SELUMPA-301811 format. One record per residue (C-alpha): residue in three letters; x negated, y negated, z; residue number from 1. Coordinates in Angstrom, 2 decimals, padded with zeros to 5 digits, always signed. Layout:
BEGIN
- rest; east; north; up; nr
- ALA; X; Y; Z; NUM $
...
END
This chain:
BEGIN
- rest; east; north; up; nr
- MET; -065.46; -237.46; +046.09; 1 $
- LEU; -066.04; -240.65; +044.46; 2 $
- ASN; -066.59; -243.71; +046.81; 3 $
- ARG; -063.82; -246.21; +045.64; 4 $
- ARG; -064.60; -250.25; +044.93; 5 $
- GLY; -061.73; -253.03; +044.55; 6 $
- THR; -058.28; -252.19; +043.27; 7 $
- LEU; -057.07; -250.53; +040.65; 8 $
- ALA; -060.24; -250.55; +038.69; 9 $
- SER; -061.59; -247.31; +040.10; 10 $
- LEU; -058.41; -245.54; +039.82; 11 $
- THR; -060.00; -244.71; +036.48; 12 $
- GLY; -059.01; -241.30; +034.06; 13 $
- GLY; -054.99; -240.78; +032.89; 14 $
- LEU; -052.21; -239.19; +033.48; 15 $
- LEU; -050.25; -236.91; +031.92; 16 $
- ALA; -046.73; -237.28; +029.97; 17 $
- ALA; -043.93; -236.88; +031.56; 18 $
- ALA; -043.35; -233.63; +029.61; 19 $
- ALA; -046.37; -232.42; +031.22; 20 $
- ALA; -045.37; -233.59; +034.54; 21 $
- ALA; -042.71; -231.59; +034.49; 22 $
- GLY; -044.03; -228.13; +033.86; 23 $
- ALA; -045.66; -228.10; +030.43; 24 $
- ARG; -049.21; -227.73; +029.59; 25 $
- ALA; -051.66; -230.79; +029.70; 26 $
- GLN; -051.77; -232.46; +026.13; 27 $
- ALA; -053.46; -235.70; +026.03; 28 $
- PRO; -054.03; -237.82; +029.43; 29 $
- LEU; -052.60; -241.32; +028.97; 30 $
- ALA; -054.59; -244.40; +030.38; 31 $
- ASP; -054.17; -245.62; +033.82; 32 $
- PRO; -052.28; -249.05; +033.94; 33 $
- THR; -054.56; -251.97; +034.45; 34 $
- GLU; -052.13; -254.01; +036.28; 35 $
- VAL; -052.44; -254.49; +039.98; 36 $
- LEU; -050.73; -256.53; +043.08; 37 $
- PRO; -052.92; -256.37; +045.83; 38 $
- LEU; -050.63; -256.76; +048.90; 39 $
- TRP; -052.29; -259.25; +051.56; 40 $
- PRO; -054.12; -262.11; +050.32; 41 $
- GLY; -056.90; -261.14; +052.51; 42 $
- ASP; -057.55; -258.47; +054.98; 43 $
- PRO; -054.71; -256.99; +055.96; 44 $
- PRO; -053.51; -257.03; +059.68; 45 $
- GLY; -055.41; -255.22; +062.33; 46 $
- ALA; -058.16; -254.96; +060.29; 47 $
- SER; -060.68; -256.03; +063.16; 48 $
- GLY; -062.68; -252.37; +063.84; 49 $
- VAL; -061.77; -250.38; +060.70; 50 $
- THR; -064.88; -248.87; +059.82; 51 $
- VAL; -063.70; -246.14; +057.28; 52 $
- VAL; -064.86; -246.52; +053.79; 53 $
- GLU; -062.15; -245.70; +051.14; 54 $
- THR; -062.46; -242.82; +049.24; 55 $
- ILE; -060.85; -240.99; +046.14; 56 $
- ILE; -060.38; -237.48; +045.91; 57 $
- GLU; -060.09; -235.63; +042.72; 58 $
- ARG; -058.19; -232.35; +043.52; 59 $
- LYS; -057.73; -229.28; +041.34; 60 $
- ASP; -054.33; -228.18; +039.97; 61 $
- PRO; -054.00; -224.94; +038.43; 62 $
- ARG; -052.18; -226.32; +035.47; 63 $
- GLY; -054.73; -228.77; +034.76; 64 $
- LEU; -052.96; -231.68; +035.77; 65 $
- ARG; -054.93; -234.89; +037.13; 66 $
- ASP; -054.33; -234.85; +041.06; 67 $
- ARG; -056.39; -237.72; +042.49; 68 $
- ALA; -055.97; -238.97; +046.77; 69 $
- VAL; -056.88; -241.95; +048.29; 70 $
- ILE; -058.13; -241.60; +051.90; 71 $
- HIS; -059.28; -244.31; +054.06; 72 $
- THR; -057.31; -246.77; +052.32; 73 $
- ARG; -058.86; -250.23; +052.96; 74 $
- ARG; -056.95; -252.68; +050.37; 75 $
- PRO; -053.64; -251.06; +050.05; 76 $
- ILE; -052.11; -251.86; +046.24; 77 $
- LEU; -049.16; -252.05; +044.49; 78 $
- THR; -050.11; -249.95; +040.55; 79 $
- VAL; -047.31; -251.60; +038.52; 80 $
- PHE; -045.78; -249.87; +035.99; 81 $
- ARG; -044.02; -251.36; +033.18; 82 $
- PRO; -041.24; -250.56; +030.87; 83 $
- ALA; -041.08; -250.95; +026.94; 84 $
- GLN; -037.18; -252.02; +027.58; 85 $
- PRO; -036.59; -252.93; +031.12; 86 $
- ASN; -033.29; -252.25; +032.63; 87 $
- GLY; -033.34; -255.18; +035.06; 88 $
- ALA; -034.21; -253.22; +038.01; 89 $
- ALA; -037.33; -252.08; +040.10; 90 $
- VAL; -038.76; -249.16; +041.94; 91 $
- ILE; -041.36; -248.78; +044.82; 92 $
- LEU; -042.72; -245.08; +045.08; 93 $
- MET; -044.20; -243.99; +048.26; 94 $
- PRO; -046.57; -240.80; +047.19; 95 $
- GLY; -047.21; -238.37; +050.01; 96 $
- GLY; -050.02; -236.48; +051.51; 97 $
- GLY; -049.40; -235.75; +055.52; 98 $
- TYR; -050.48; -239.65; +056.19; 99 $
- GLU; -053.69; -238.37; +056.14; 100 $
- ARG; -054.46; -239.24; +052.46; 101 $
- VAL; -052.07; -241.01; +049.38; 102 $
- VAL; -051.49; -238.68; +046.27; 103 $
- VAL; -051.24; -241.40; +043.67; 104 $
- ASP; -050.88; -238.80; +040.42; 105 $
- LYS; -048.42; -236.67; +041.47; 106 $
- GLU; -045.72; -238.23; +043.31; 107 $
- GLY; -046.58; -241.56; +042.18; 108 $
- PHE; -048.12; -242.41; +038.67; 109 $
- GLU; -046.33; -239.41; +037.30; 110 $
- THR; -042.66; -240.36; +038.47; 111 $
- ALA; -043.28; -244.37; +037.92; 112 $
- ARG; -044.06; -243.28; +033.64; 113 $
- TRP; -040.31; -241.01; +033.97; 114 $
- LEU; -038.99; -243.99; +035.95; 115 $
- ALA; -040.48; -246.62; +033.13; 116 $
- ASP; -039.21; -244.36; +030.25; 117 $
- ARG; -036.19; -245.05; +031.57; 118 $
- GLY; -036.35; -249.17; +032.11; 119 $
- TYR; -037.62; -249.03; +035.51; 120 $
- THR; -040.04; -251.43; +036.21; 121 $
- CYS; -042.07; -249.30; +038.92; 122 $
- PHE; -044.72; -249.82; +041.21; 123 $
- VAL; -046.48; -247.40; +043.17; 124 $
- LEU; -047.58; -247.67; +047.03; 125 $
- THR; -050.98; -247.16; +048.30; 126 $
- TYR; -050.98; -247.68; +051.51; 127 $
- ARG; -052.63; -247.65; +054.54; 128 $
- LEU; -053.04; -244.98; +057.08; 129 $
- PRO; -052.51; -244.61; +060.58; 130 $
- GLY; -055.12; -242.84; +061.97; 131 $
- ASP; -057.92; -245.14; +060.24; 132 $
- GLY; -058.25; -247.85; +063.32; 133 $
- TRP; -055.86; -250.57; +062.35; 134 $
- GLY; -054.29; -252.79; +064.81; 135 $
- ALA; -050.88; -251.71; +064.40; 136 $
- GLY; -051.51; -247.64; +064.76; 137 $
- PRO; -048.54; -246.09; +063.64; 138 $
- ASP; -047.07; -249.28; +062.07; 139 $
- THR; -049.64; -249.46; +060.11; 140 $
- PRO; -047.98; -247.80; +057.27; 141 $
- LEU; -045.10; -249.75; +057.99; 142 $
- GLN; -046.59; -253.10; +057.24; 143 $
- ASP; -047.59; -252.42; +053.96; 144 $
- ALA; -044.36; -251.11; +053.15; 145 $
- GLN; -042.39; -253.80; +054.65; 146 $
- ARG; -044.80; -256.75; +052.72; 147 $
- ALA; -044.35; -254.40; +049.70; 148 $
- MET; -040.76; -254.76; +049.63; 149 $
- ARG; -040.84; -258.57; +049.93; 150 $
- LEU; -043.64; -259.04; +047.58; 151 $
- VAL; -041.82; -257.10; +044.76; 152 $
- ARG; -038.81; -259.46; +045.32; 153 $
- ALA; -041.03; -262.28; +045.12; 154 $
- GLN; -041.75; -261.34; +041.83; 155 $
- ALA; -038.51; -260.32; +040.61; 156 $
- GLY; -037.71; -263.46; +038.33; 157 $
- ALA; -041.43; -263.35; +037.06; 158 $
- MET; -041.20; -260.15; +035.94; 159 $
- GLY; -037.52; -259.71; +034.59; 160 $
- PHE; -035.67; -257.70; +036.98; 161 $
- GLY; -033.18; -258.48; +040.09; 162 $
- ALA; -034.29; -259.20; +043.27; 163 $
- GLY; -031.07; -257.60; +044.82; 164 $
- ARG; -032.14; -254.48; +042.17; 165 $
- ILE; -035.02; -252.95; +044.19; 166 $
- ALA; -035.06; -248.98; +045.02; 167 $
- ILE; -037.46; -247.10; +046.91; 168 $
- ILE; -038.45; -243.55; +046.27; 169 $
- GLY; -040.48; -241.72; +049.06; 170 $
- PHE; -042.18; -238.25; +049.28; 171 $
- SER; -043.13; -236.12; +052.07; 172 $
- ALA; -044.84; -238.03; +054.43; 173 $
- GLY; -044.02; -240.82; +052.38; 174 $
- GLY; -040.67; -239.95; +052.39; 175 $
- HIS; -040.78; -240.88; +056.07; 176 $
- LEU; -042.49; -243.91; +055.25; 177 $
- ALA; -039.47; -244.68; +053.04; 178 $
- ALA; -037.07; -243.65; +055.77; 179 $
- SER; -038.98; -245.98; +058.07; 180 $
- LEU; -038.35; -248.88; +055.98; 181 $
- THR; -034.79; -247.79; +055.28; 182 $
- THR; -034.07; -247.92; +058.70; 183 $
- ARG; -036.70; -250.72; +060.32; 184 $
- PHE; -036.33; -253.09; +057.55; 185 $
- GLU; -035.78; -255.97; +060.11; 186 $
- ALA; -038.59; -254.67; +062.72; 187 $
- PRO; -041.05; -257.32; +063.51; 188 $
- VAL; -044.16; -255.34; +062.64; 189 $
- TYR; -046.48; -258.17; +061.33; 190 $
- ALA; -046.55; -262.05; +061.73; 191 $
- ARG; -045.65; -263.99; +058.36; 192 $
- VAL; -048.56; -264.54; +055.54; 193 $
- ASP; -046.83; -266.43; +052.99; 194 $
- ALA; -043.24; -267.32; +051.23; 195 $
- ALA; -042.63; -263.92; +049.99; 196 $
- ASP; -042.60; -262.92; +054.13; 197 $
- ASP; -039.08; -265.22; +054.23; 198 $
- LEU; -037.42; -262.58; +052.00; 199 $
- SER; -035.90; -259.36; +053.01; 200 $
- ALA; -037.48; -256.22; +053.25; 201 $
- ARG; -034.40; -254.16; +053.26; 202 $
- PRO; -034.22; -251.86; +049.96; 203 $
- ASP; -030.77; -251.95; +047.93; 204 $
- VAL; -031.30; -248.03; +047.75; 205 $
- SER; -033.18; -245.45; +049.27; 206 $
- ALA; -034.31; -241.99; +047.79; 207 $
- LEU; -035.85; -239.49; +050.28; 208 $
- ILE; -037.38; -236.35; +048.46; 209 $
- TYR; -038.53; -233.69; +051.03; 210 $
- PRO; -039.14; -236.31; +053.57; 211 $
- VAL; -040.70; -236.02; +056.89; 212 $
- ILE; -038.18; -237.25; +059.04; 213 $
- SER; -038.35; -235.84; +062.89; 214 $
- MET; -040.92; -236.52; +065.26; 215 $
- ALA; -039.69; -233.70; +067.70; 216 $
- ASP; -040.90; -230.12; +067.78; 217 $
- GLY; -039.09; -227.82; +066.12; 218 $
- PRO; -038.42; -229.61; +062.61; 219 $
- VAL; -041.24; -231.85; +062.85; 220 $
- HIS; -044.37; -231.56; +060.41; 221 $
- ALA; -047.06; -231.44; +062.91; 222 $
- GLY; -049.69; -232.41; +060.68; 223 $
- SER; -047.77; -235.92; +059.95; 224 $
- ARG; -047.03; -236.40; +063.46; 225 $
- LYS; -050.33; -235.54; +064.92; 226 $
- GLN; -051.73; -238.57; +062.30; 227 $
- LEU; -048.92; -240.85; +062.77; 228 $
- LEU; -048.54; -240.63; +066.65; 229 $
- GLY; -051.90; -238.69; +068.00; 230 $
- PRO; -052.17; -235.44; +069.88; 231 $
- ALA; -050.28; -236.12; +072.82; 232 $
- PRO; -047.05; -238.50; +071.64; 233 $
- SER; -044.45; -239.61; +074.29; 234 $
- PRO; -041.18; -239.27; +074.42; 235 $
- GLU; -040.63; -242.67; +073.73; 236 $
- GLN; -042.47; -242.32; +070.76; 237 $
- ILE; -041.04; -239.57; +069.50; 238 $
- VAL; -037.53; -241.63; +069.23; 239 $
- ARG; -038.77; -244.32; +067.79; 240 $
- TYR; -040.39; -242.59; +064.78; 241 $
- SER; -038.02; -240.29; +063.90; 242 $
- PRO; -035.74; -242.50; +061.19; 243 $
- ASP; -032.45; -240.35; +062.07; 244 $
- GLN; -032.58; -242.15; +065.56; 245 $
- GLY; -032.37; -245.26; +064.64; 246 $
- VAL; -030.24; -245.76; +061.37; 247 $
- PRO; -028.49; -249.19; +061.43; 248 $
- ASP; -025.39; -249.76; +060.14; 249 $
- ARG; -026.86; -252.03; +057.70; 250 $
- ALA; -028.91; -249.27; +056.16; 251 $
- PRO; -029.02; -249.15; +052.70; 252 $
- PRO; -027.13; -246.41; +050.59; 253 $
- THR; -029.52; -243.43; +050.34; 254 $
- ILE; -030.44; -240.23; +048.51; 255 $
- LEU; -031.68; -236.90; +049.91; 256 $
- VAL; -033.74; -234.30; +048.23; 257 $
- HIS; -034.83; -231.08; +049.85; 258 $
- ALA; -035.75; -227.35; +049.00; 259 $
- ALA; -034.44; -224.93; +051.04; 260 $
- ASP; -037.27; -223.11; +051.33; 261 $
- ASP; -039.73; -225.79; +051.86; 262 $
- GLY; -042.68; -224.02; +054.38; 263 $
- ALA; -043.96; -227.61; +055.00; 264 $
- VAL; -041.54; -229.82; +055.85; 265 $
- PRO; -038.21; -227.86; +056.84; 266 $
- VAL; -035.34; -228.64; +055.30; 267 $
- ALA; -033.84; -229.49; +059.11; 268 $
- ASN; -035.14; -232.75; +058.47; 269 $
- THR; -032.88; -233.58; +055.70; 270 $
- LEU; -030.04; -232.64; +057.22; 271 $
- MET; -030.95; -234.67; +060.70; 272 $
- MET; -031.15; -237.74; +058.35; 273 $
- PHE; -027.77; -236.97; +056.27; 274 $
- THR; -025.94; -236.68; +059.76; 275 $
- ALA; -027.27; -239.77; +061.06; 276 $
- LEU; -026.15; -242.02; +058.36; 277 $
- ARG; -023.20; -240.04; +057.68; 278 $
- THR; -022.34; -241.15; +061.25; 279 $
- LYS; -022.96; -244.67; +060.71; 280 $
- ALA; -021.09; -244.39; +057.30; 281 $
- ILE; -023.56; -245.53; +055.16; 282 $
- PRO; -023.13; -244.26; +051.72; 283 $
- THR; -025.31; -241.13; +051.15; 284 $
- GLU; -025.61; -238.20; +049.04; 285 $
- MET; -027.93; -235.01; +049.86; 286 $
- HIS; -029.07; -231.90; +047.70; 287 $
- VAL; -030.36; -229.23; +049.01; 288 $
- PHE; -031.89; -226.74; +046.29; 289 $
- GLU; -032.39; -222.94; +047.12; 290 $
- LEU; -035.90; -222.57; +045.47; 291 $
- GLY; -038.44; -225.66; +044.89; 292 $
- GLY; -040.82; -225.46; +048.01; 293 $
- HIS; -042.60; -228.18; +049.17; 294 $
- GLY; -044.16; -231.32; +046.43; 295 $
- PHE; -042.56; -230.05; +044.04; 296 $
- GLY; -042.73; -233.58; +042.29; 297 $
- LEU; -042.02; -233.49; +038.33; 298 $
- ARG; -044.86; -230.65; +038.22; 299 $
- SER; -043.37; -227.95; +040.04; 300 $
- ILE; -039.65; -227.83; +038.71; 301 $
- ALA; -039.27; -226.18; +035.12; 302 $
- GLY; -037.07; -223.20; +035.16; 303 $
- LEU; -035.49; -224.12; +039.04; 304 $
- THR; -032.27; -226.02; +039.35; 305 $
- THR; -034.21; -228.46; +041.45; 306 $
- ALA; -035.28; -229.88; +037.54; 307 $
- ALA; -031.77; -231.98; +038.20; 308 $
- TRP; -032.92; -233.86; +040.99; 309 $
- PRO; -035.01; -236.69; +038.72; 310 $
- ALA; -031.74; -237.42; +037.01; 311 $
- LEU; -029.30; -236.93; +040.31; 312 $
- VAL; -031.91; -239.95; +041.91; 313 $
- GLU; -031.51; -241.69; +039.18; 314 $
- ALA; -027.66; -241.36; +038.96; 315 $
- PHE; -027.03; -242.21; +042.46; 316 $
- ALA; -029.36; -245.38; +041.96; 317 $
- ARG; -026.97; -246.85; +039.05; 318 $
- LYS; -024.13; -245.97; +040.76; 319 $
- HIS; -024.87; -248.30; +043.90; 320 $
- GLY; -026.69; -250.63; +041.33; 321 $
- VAL; -030.07; -250.24; +040.70; 322 $
END
């Protein structure tokens, strides 16, 4: 483990090109981007009493790919990937990690590079975790997600993309966070900090990739629920923190991706969210692939029909203006 100080400076090392991320052998590492946006001008909300130490874990990938995870996030940030040829749209990526860590390489940086190659200005969100003692408890990650959307929207003019052309992509527990932002973008989970907070936190398009959705017994990913709600959540908490139970009329167009053989987060999560969105007449598309397991990202899709998911998400986003 490596102790992390500051923001992006400690995320040293490289990531692999998109081809390697899609399943090829590692070639040469790429340097991490040096541009970062801190979410909060000072301490994040509810910081009093938080004593955890932010740490980066270097995990081993059998293909030799870089695989870092951040635990105990203290300073949530947006890592910026600028495209060589901007297309006027932006994407905020929310990696997974069971609400116990944030997997920055596999589901964050690699996907951001793929999207930046296609013209999207990308922001990878390293968000705070609900079990670290923050004052907002289970709403802590949503505070960061709302703030990230507002901050990115505030940067639109200066960074060359449309304020109404911002998508989000969330993976696994990051998919739960993205689904929470999709359904609770108007929830008052923190007090106004500056002018950015006067802007909407509603995404223009949402993509939920093998997402954790339901907190109910059966479809639940038990690890994510324990980190988010503790060992014995109330029935009210289970409903409140299951995004399929609170889809608003103004939810953005949403695409869902899952593998039927996912052994960690049952595909029922995606089916439930799709049904809830359709009930509210939200533009929705769902792709359930036969094989892929859990956490495939761009690394574990070579030779599978699952390899179609990035292009499907891009086509859906473009169809809906992003």
